[in-house]
C-alpha positions as CSV (number, residue, x, y, z in Angstrom):
1,M,-14.2,11.6,-3.3
2,K,-15.9,8.3,-4.1
3,Y,-15.4,6.8,-0.7
4,L,-17.7,7.3,2.3
5,P,-16.7,9.8,5.0
6,I,-14.2,8.5,7.6
7,D,-14.7,9.2,11.2
8,S,-12.5,12.3,12.0
9,Q,-11.6,10.7,15.4
10,L,-9.2,8.5,13.5
11,F,-7.2,11.6,12.5
12,V,-7.5,13.1,15.9
13,R,-5.9,10.0,17.4
14,N,-3.2,9.9,14.8
15,R,-2.2,13.5,15.5
16,K,-2.2,12.9,19.3
17,K,0.2,9.9,18.8
18,F,2.4,11.9,16.5
19,T,2.7,15.0,18.7
20,S,3.4,12.9,21.8
21,E,6.7,11.9,20.1
22,M,7.8,15.5,19.2
23,K,10.5,17.4,21.0
24,P,9.5,20.2,23.4
25,N,8.7,23.5,21.7
26,S,8.7,22.1,18.2
27,L,6.4,22.2,15.2
28,A,5.8,19.9,12.3
29,V,4.7,20.8,8.7
30,F,3.1,18.6,6.1
31,N,2.2,19.5,2.5
32,S,-0.2,18.0,0.0
33,N,1.2,16.5,-3.1
34,D,1.4,18.3,-6.4
35,I,-0.9,17.7,-9.3
36,Y,1.6,16.5,-11.9
37,P,1.4,17.7,-15.5
38,I,1.4,15.4,-18.5
39,G,1.5,17.9,-21.4
40,A,-0.5,20.8,-22.7
41,D,-3.2,21.3,-20.1
42,S,-3.4,17.6,-19.1
43,T,-2.6,16.4,-15.6
44,M,-2.3,13.1,-13.8
45,P,-5.1,12.2,-11.3
46,F,-4.4,13.7,-7.9
47,Q,-2.9,11.4,-5.3
48,Q,-2.7,12.8,-1.8
49,D,0.5,12.7,0.2
50,R,-0.1,9.8,2.6
51,N,1.3,11.5,5.7
52,I,-0.9,14.6,5.6
53,F,-3.8,12.3,4.9
54,Y,-2.9,10.1,7.8
55,L,-2.8,13.1,10.2
56,S,-5.8,15.1,8.8
57,G,-8.0,13.1,6.4
58,V,-7.6,16.1,4.0
59,D,-7.6,14.7,0.4
60,Q,-7.2,17.9,-1.5
61,E,-4.3,19.6,-3.3
62,E,-2.5,22.8,-2.0
63,S,-3.2,22.0,1.6
64,I,-0.8,22.4,4.6
65,L,-1.0,21.0,8.1
66,V,1.0,22.5,10.9
67,L,1.2,20.9,14.3
68,F,2.7,22.9,17.3
69,P,1.6,21.2,20.5
70,D,3.4,23.7,22.8
71,C,2.3,26.8,21.0
72,P,1.4,29.7,23.4
73,K,-1.8,30.3,21.5
74,E,-4.0,27.3,22.0
75,N,-5.9,27.8,18.7
76,H,-2.6,27.5,16.9
77,R,-1.6,24.1,18.1
78,E,-3.3,22.5,15.1
79,I,-3.8,24.5,11.9
80,L,-4.9,23.6,8.4
81,F,-4.2,25.9,5.5
82,L,-6.4,25.4,2.5
83,R,-6.8,26.7,-1.0
84,E,-9.6,29.3,-0.8
85,T,-12.7,28.2,-2.8
86,N,-15.0,30.5,-4.7
87,D,-17.9,30.3,-7.2
88,H,-15.5,30.2,-10.2
89,I,-13.6,27.2,-8.8
90,A,-16.9,25.5,-7.9
91,V,-18.1,25.8,-11.5
92,W,-14.9,24.7,-13.2
93,E,-13.4,22.2,-10.7
94,G,-16.2,21.3,-8.3
95,E,-16.6,21.7,-4.6
96,K,-13.5,22.3,-2.5
97,L,-13.2,22.1,1.3
98,T,-14.8,24.9,3.2
99,K,-13.6,25.7,6.7
100,E,-16.6,24.0,8.2
101,K,-16.1,20.9,6.0
102,A,-12.4,20.8,6.9
103,L,-13.3,20.7,10.6
104,E,-15.8,17.9,10.0
105,T,-13.2,15.9,8.0
106,S,-10.2,16.4,10.3
107,G,-11.4,17.5,13.7
108,I,-9.1,20.6,13.4
109,K,-10.8,23.8,14.5
110,T,-8.4,26.3,13.2
111,V,-8.5,26.6,9.4
112,Y,-7.0,29.5,7.4
113,W,-6.8,30.1,3.7
114,L,-3.3,29.7,2.1
115,S,-3.0,33.4,1.5
116,E,-2.4,33.8,5.2
117,F,0.2,31.0,5.5
118,E,3.5,33.0,5.4
119,R,2.3,35.6,7.9
120,I,1.1,33.1,10.4
121,F,3.9,30.6,9.9
122,K,6.5,33.4,10.6
123,E,4.8,34.0,13.9
124,L,4.8,30.3,14.7
125,M,8.5,29.9,13.9
126,S,9.4,32.8,16.1
127,Q,7.8,30.8,19.0
128,S,9.5,27.5,18.3
129,E,13.0,26.0,18.3
130,T,12.7,22.9,16.2
131,V,10.8,22.2,13.0
132,Y,10.0,18.7,11.8
133,I,10.1,18.3,8.0
134,N,8.3,15.6,6.0
135,T,10.7,13.5,3.9
136,N,10.2,10.2,2.1
137,E,12.7,7.7,3.5
138,H,10.9,4.4,2.7
139,Y,13.5,1.7,2.0
140,R,12.1,1.2,-1.5
141,A,11.8,4.9,-2.4
142,S,13.7,6.0,-5.5
143,I,12.6,9.5,-6.3
144,E,14.0,11.8,-9.1
145,T,11.1,14.3,-9.2
146,Q,11.1,17.3,-6.9
147,T,7.9,17.3,-4.9
148,R,5.9,20.1,-3.4
149,E,7.3,19.0,0.0
150,D,10.8,19.1,-1.3
151,R,10.4,22.7,-2.5
152,F,8.8,23.7,0.8
153,N,11.6,22.2,2.8
154,K,14.2,24.0,0.8
155,W,12.3,27.3,1.3
156,L,11.9,26.7,5.0
157,K,15.6,26.0,5.6
158,E,16.6,29.1,3.7
159,K,14.0,31.3,5.3
160,F,14.7,30.1,8.9
161,P,18.3,29.0,9.0
162,A,18.7,29.3,12.8
163,H,16.1,26.6,13.6
164,S,17.0,23.0,14.4
165,V,15.6,20.6,11.8
166,A,14.2,17.2,12.8
167,K,12.6,14.5,10.7
168,S,9.0,13.4,10.9
169,N,9.8,10.1,9.1
170,P,11.1,8.0,12.0
171,I,8.0,8.8,14.0
172,L,5.7,8.1,11.2
173,Q,7.5,4.8,10.2
174,R,6.5,3.4,13.6
175,L,3.1,5.0,14.0
176,R,1.8,4.1,10.5
177,S,3.0,0.5,10.7
178,V,0.6,-0.3,13.5
179,K,-3.0,0.1,12.3
180,D,-5.9,1.7,14.1
181,P,-9.1,-0.5,14.0
182,V,-10.7,2.0,11.7
183,E,-7.7,1.6,9.3
184,I,-8.0,-2.1,9.4
185,A,-11.7,-1.8,8.5
186,L,-10.8,0.4,5.5
187,I,-8.2,-2.1,4.3
188,Q,-10.8,-4.8,4.7
189,E,-13.2,-2.8,2.5
190,A,-10.4,-2.6,-0.2
191,C,-10.0,-6.4,0.1
192,D,-13.8,-7.0,-0.2
193,I,-13.9,-4.9,-3.4
194,T,-10.9,-6.9,-4.7
195,E,-12.9,-10.1,-3.9
196,K,-15.8,-8.9,-6.0
197,A,-13.5,-8.2,-9.0
198,F,-11.7,-11.5,-8.7
199,R,-15.0,-13.5,-8.6
200,R,-16.1,-11.5,-11.6
201,V,-13.1,-12.5,-13.7
202,L,-13.4,-16.1,-12.7
203,G,-16.6,-16.2,-14.7
204,F,-15.1,-14.2,-17.6
205,V,-11.7,-15.9,-18.3
206,K,-11.6,-18.4,-21.1
207,P,-9.1,-19.2,-23.9
208,G,-8.7,-16.3,-26.3
209,V,-9.4,-13.4,-23.9
210,W,-6.8,-10.7,-23.7
211,E,-5.0,-9.7,-20.6
212,Y,-6.2,-6.1,-21.0
213,E,-9.8,-7.3,-21.2
214,I,-9.4,-8.9,-17.8
215,E,-7.9,-5.7,-16.5
216,A,-11.0,-3.8,-17.8
217,E,-13.3,-6.3,-16.0
218,M,-11.6,-5.7,-12.7
219,M,-11.5,-1.9,-13.1
220,H,-15.3,-2.0,-13.8
221,E,-15.9,-3.8,-10.5
222,F,-13.6,-1.5,-8.6
223,L,-15.2,1.7,-9.8
224,R,-18.7,0.5,-9.1
225,N,-17.8,-0.2,-5.5
226,R,-16.4,3.3,-4.7
227,S,-12.7,2.6,-5.4
228,K,-10.6,4.9,-7.5
229,G,-9.1,1.9,-9.1
230,F,-6.1,-0.3,-8.8
231,A,-4.0,0.2,-5.6
232,Y,-0.9,-0.3,-7.8
233,T,-0.1,-1.0,-11.5
234,P,-1.9,-4.2,-12.2
235,I,-0.1,-7.4,-13.3
236,I,-2.1,-9.8,-15.4
237,A,0.5,-12.2,-16.7
238,S,-0.5,-15.2,-18.8
239,G,1.9,-18.1,-19.7
240,N,5.5,-17.2,-19.5
241,N,4.7,-13.5,-18.7
242,A,4.3,-14.7,-15.1
243,N,8.0,-15.2,-14.9
244,V,8.6,-11.5,-15.3
245,L,7.9,-10.3,-11.7
246,H,6.7,-6.8,-12.7
247,Y,5.1,-7.6,-16.0
248,I,2.6,-4.7,-16.5
249,E,2.0,-4.6,-20.3
250,N,-1.1,-6.8,-20.0
251,N,-1.3,-7.0,-23.8
252,K,-1.1,-10.7,-24.7
253,Q,-3.9,-13.2,-25.6
254,C,-4.5,-15.9,-23.0
255,Q,-3.9,-19.4,-24.5
256,D,-5.6,-22.7,-23.7
257,G,-3.5,-24.7,-21.2
258,D,-1.7,-21.6,-19.8
259,L,-2.0,-20.1,-16.4
260,I,-2.7,-16.5,-15.6
261,L,-0.9,-14.9,-12.6
262,F,-2.9,-11.9,-11.2
263,D,-1.2,-9.3,-8.9
264,T,-4.1,-6.9,-8.9
265,A,-6.1,-5.2,-6.1
266,A,-8.3,-2.3,-5.2
267,E,-7.7,0.8,-3.1
268,Y,-10.4,2.3,-0.9
269,A,-10.1,5.7,0.7
270,N,-6.4,5.7,-0.1
271,Y,-5.9,2.4,1.7
272,S,-4.4,-0.5,-0.4
273,S,-5.2,-4.1,-0.7
274,D,-2.7,-6.4,-2.4
275,L,-3.8,-9.7,-4.0
276,S,-2.1,-12.4,-6.0
277,R,-3.9,-15.4,-7.5
278,T,-3.1,-17.8,-10.3
279,I,-5.8,-19.5,-12.4
280,P,-6.0,-21.8,-15.4
281,V,-7.1,-20.1,-18.6
282,N,-9.3,-23.1,-19.5
283,G,-10.6,-23.6,-16.0
284,K,-8.6,-26.8,-15.3
285,F,-5.1,-27.1,-13.8
286,T,-2.8,-29.8,-15.2
287,D,-1.5,-32.3,-12.7
288,R,1.9,-30.6,-12.8
289,Q,0.4,-27.1,-12.5
290,K,-1.7,-28.2,-9.5
291,A,1.3,-29.8,-7.8
292,V,3.3,-26.5,-8.0
293,Y,0.2,-24.5,-7.1
294,N,-0.4,-26.5,-3.9
295,A,3.2,-26.3,-3.0
296,V,3.0,-22.5,-3.1
297,L,-0.2,-22.6,-1.1
298,R,1.4,-24.7,1.6
299,V,4.3,-22.2,1.8
300,K,1.9,-19.3,2.2
301,D,-0.1,-21.0,4.9
302,E,3.0,-22.0,6.9
303,A,4.6,-18.5,6.4
304,T,1.4,-16.9,7.7
305,K,1.7,-18.7,11.0
306,L,5.1,-17.1,11.6
307,L,3.7,-13.5,11.6
308,V,3.3,-13.0,15.3
309,P,4.4,-10.3,17.8
310,G,8.1,-10.4,18.4
311,T,9.1,-12.0,15.1
312,L,12.1,-10.3,13.4
313,W,11.9,-9.6,9.7
314,A,15.3,-11.3,8.8
315,D,14.5,-14.4,10.8
316,Y,11.1,-14.7,9.2
317,H,12.5,-14.8,5.7
318,V,15.1,-17.4,6.7
319,E,12.4,-19.6,8.0
320,V,10.2,-19.1,4.9
321,G,13.3,-20.0,2.8
322,K,13.5,-23.4,4.6
323,I,9.9,-24.1,4.0
324,M,10.2,-23.2,0.3
325,T,13.4,-25.3,-0.1
326,S,11.5,-28.4,1.2
327,E,8.7,-27.8,-1.3
328,L,11.1,-27.4,-4.2
329,L,12.8,-30.6,-3.3
330,G,9.5,-32.3,-3.3
331,L,8.7,-30.9,-6.8
332,G,12.1,-32.1,-8.2
333,L,13.1,-28.6,-8.9
334,L,16.0,-28.8,-6.5
335,D,18.1,-31.8,-5.3
336,K,20.1,-32.3,-2.1
337,A,23.3,-31.3,-3.8
338,D,21.8,-28.0,-4.8
339,V,21.0,-27.3,-1.2
340,Q,24.3,-28.6,0.2
341,N,26.4,-26.5,-2.2
342,E,24.2,-23.3,-2.0
343,N,25.6,-19.8,-1.6
344,P,24.4,-18.6,1.8
345,D,24.0,-15.1,0.4
346,W,21.7,-16.5,-2.4
347,P,20.2,-19.8,-1.3
348,A,19.3,-22.5,-3.8
349,Y,15.6,-21.8,-3.5
350,K,16.1,-18.3,-4.9
351,K,16.4,-19.7,-8.4
352,Y,12.6,-20.3,-8.3
353,F,11.5,-17.8,-5.6
354,M,13.6,-14.7,-5.9
355,H,11.5,-12.0,-4.1
356,G,10.5,-11.4,-0.5
357,T,7.6,-13.1,1.1
358,S,6.0,-10.1,2.9
359,H,5.8,-6.4,3.2
360,H,3.9,-3.9,5.3
361,M,0.6,-2.7,3.9
362,G,-1.7,0.2,4.5
363,L,-1.9,3.7,3.0
364,D,0.9,2.7,0.7
365,T,0.9,-0.8,-0.9
366,H,4.5,-1.1,0.4
367,D,3.7,0.8,3.6
368,Y,5.8,2.3,6.3
369,G,7.5,0.1,8.8
370,I,11.0,-0.4,10.3
371,L,12.3,-3.8,9.2
372,T,14.9,-4.0,12.0
373,E,12.3,-3.9,14.8
374,P,10.1,-6.8,16.0
375,M,6.6,-7.2,14.6
376,K,3.7,-5.9,16.6
377,A,0.0,-6.7,16.9
378,N,-2.1,-4.8,14.4
379,M,0.6,-4.6,11.8
380,V,-0.7,-5.6,8.3
381,F,1.4,-7.7,6.1
382,T,1.2,-9.4,2.7
383,V,2.1,-13.1,2.5
384,E,3.1,-13.8,-1.1
385,P,5.4,-16.7,-2.0
386,G,5.8,-17.8,-5.6
387,I,7.5,-20.4,-7.7
388,Y,8.6,-19.3,-11.2
389,I,9.6,-21.9,-13.8
390,P,10.4,-20.4,-17.2
391,D,11.4,-23.8,-18.6
392,E,7.9,-25.0,-18.0
393,G,6.2,-21.9,-19.2
394,F,4.4,-20.8,-16.0
395,G,4.8,-19.1,-12.7
396,I,2.6,-19.2,-9.7
397,R,2.2,-16.6,-6.9
398,L,-0.4,-16.6,-4.2
399,E,-0.9,-13.6,-1.8
400,D,-3.2,-12.6,1.0
401,D,-3.2,-9.6,3.4
402,V,-3.1,-10.4,7.1
403,V,-3.3,-8.6,10.4
404,V,-0.9,-9.6,13.2
405,Q,-2.8,-10.6,16.3
406,E,-1.8,-10.2,19.9
407,K,-2.3,-14.0,20.3
408,G,-2.8,-16.7,17.8
409,E,-2.5,-16.8,14.0
410,P,-2.9,-13.6,11.9
411,L,-6.4,-12.5,10.8
412,N,-6.6,-13.1,7.0
413,L,-8.4,-10.1,5.4
414,M,-8.8,-12.1,2.2
415,K,-10.1,-15.3,3.7
416,N,-13.2,-15.1,1.6
417,I,-11.3,-14.8,-1.7
418,P,-11.1,-18.2,-3.5
419,I,-7.7,-19.8,-3.3
420,E,-8.0,-23.6,-3.2
421,A,-7.3,-25.0,-6.6
422,E,-10.5,-27.1,-6.6
423,E,-12.7,-24.1,-5.6
424,I,-11.2,-22.0,-8.4
425,E,-11.9,-24.8,-11.0
426,A,-15.4,-25.2,-9.7
427,L,-16.2,-21.5,-10.0
428,M,-14.6,-21.2,-13.4
429,N,-16.7,-24.1,-14.7
430,S,-20.0,-23.3,-13.0
């Protein structure tokens, strides 16, 4: 892994929080993700299942974590099963986790090779009544591919039909949404790497550059700072491309007078950052562009203040909609009749700002969190309002990542990344 070692006590704490929510005499199982094939002997880069990583720190394929806090055998209350390494694997694929290294990484003392899994797991199941399975129930999830976890869950239910089955997901949705200080530090590192990349492109962009060239500049800076790369598919949208919310082709030439909307950010140690900025190709906003830009910035700043403990998700978005409506009236994009006659299910402001303002962030860019429950301290959210005007050939989105505080305004993890229009102009022209 490119990232520096993470203190194993993070994962010890995470497991303790998870097992404290389990039913008596139950066990939970978590599998690593597959390495997905492309064709011939090619594969996609490995991405670890976020739940097994959250609970163990193990970032390796073909790994299984079993948690059984009431197990009669004390040494079987936490078990890691790993792919056994050997000299051949070391030569062809590189170093894999040894049992000693797995303990150092996870804090788990009992480590077996995968070849022993079925024998030991049969014994564990004979001692338990309920088994927690790992399923992806994120509100944005839309999955057609059968995962390693899916195959395992099918095998488990066929092999042990008399056991009660419970879901790990509701527990993890709550636990993962509130970040440990170590996690916040890792997200901050991802944000700091993103800052370096953004400052790099401020000095690179000029009329005639291509969107993919900007993408390459950012990737260069990510890799040289221990990131695997982009936390999500990058959006580098010049001109009217910015009005396509998920524009990812990044294949157009940037023209003098246009704006470029960036939605690009680094990961670090599997933790995401999520940044949006909008800059002028030639280093100078027009008066109209700057007026819209500053309106978006005001909405972002006011929306950020609303992210406090106790706030309800639905109420938050209603309030942000009111702030945005006021700004759109000021810009002449809406008039009073538009607002008076609006459809409550699709308010007038949605013509120019059609997506949500915030989402949870962490191990996943759209991280776990239950949207019907009040916000809590140490939750991490994006704040990302935008105004999109196809008729004028540009769209503007601004986004920072913030941590909800027990008292006061959220902590902005991206406070050092340039955002004021005048600062961006000055840096582009320095």
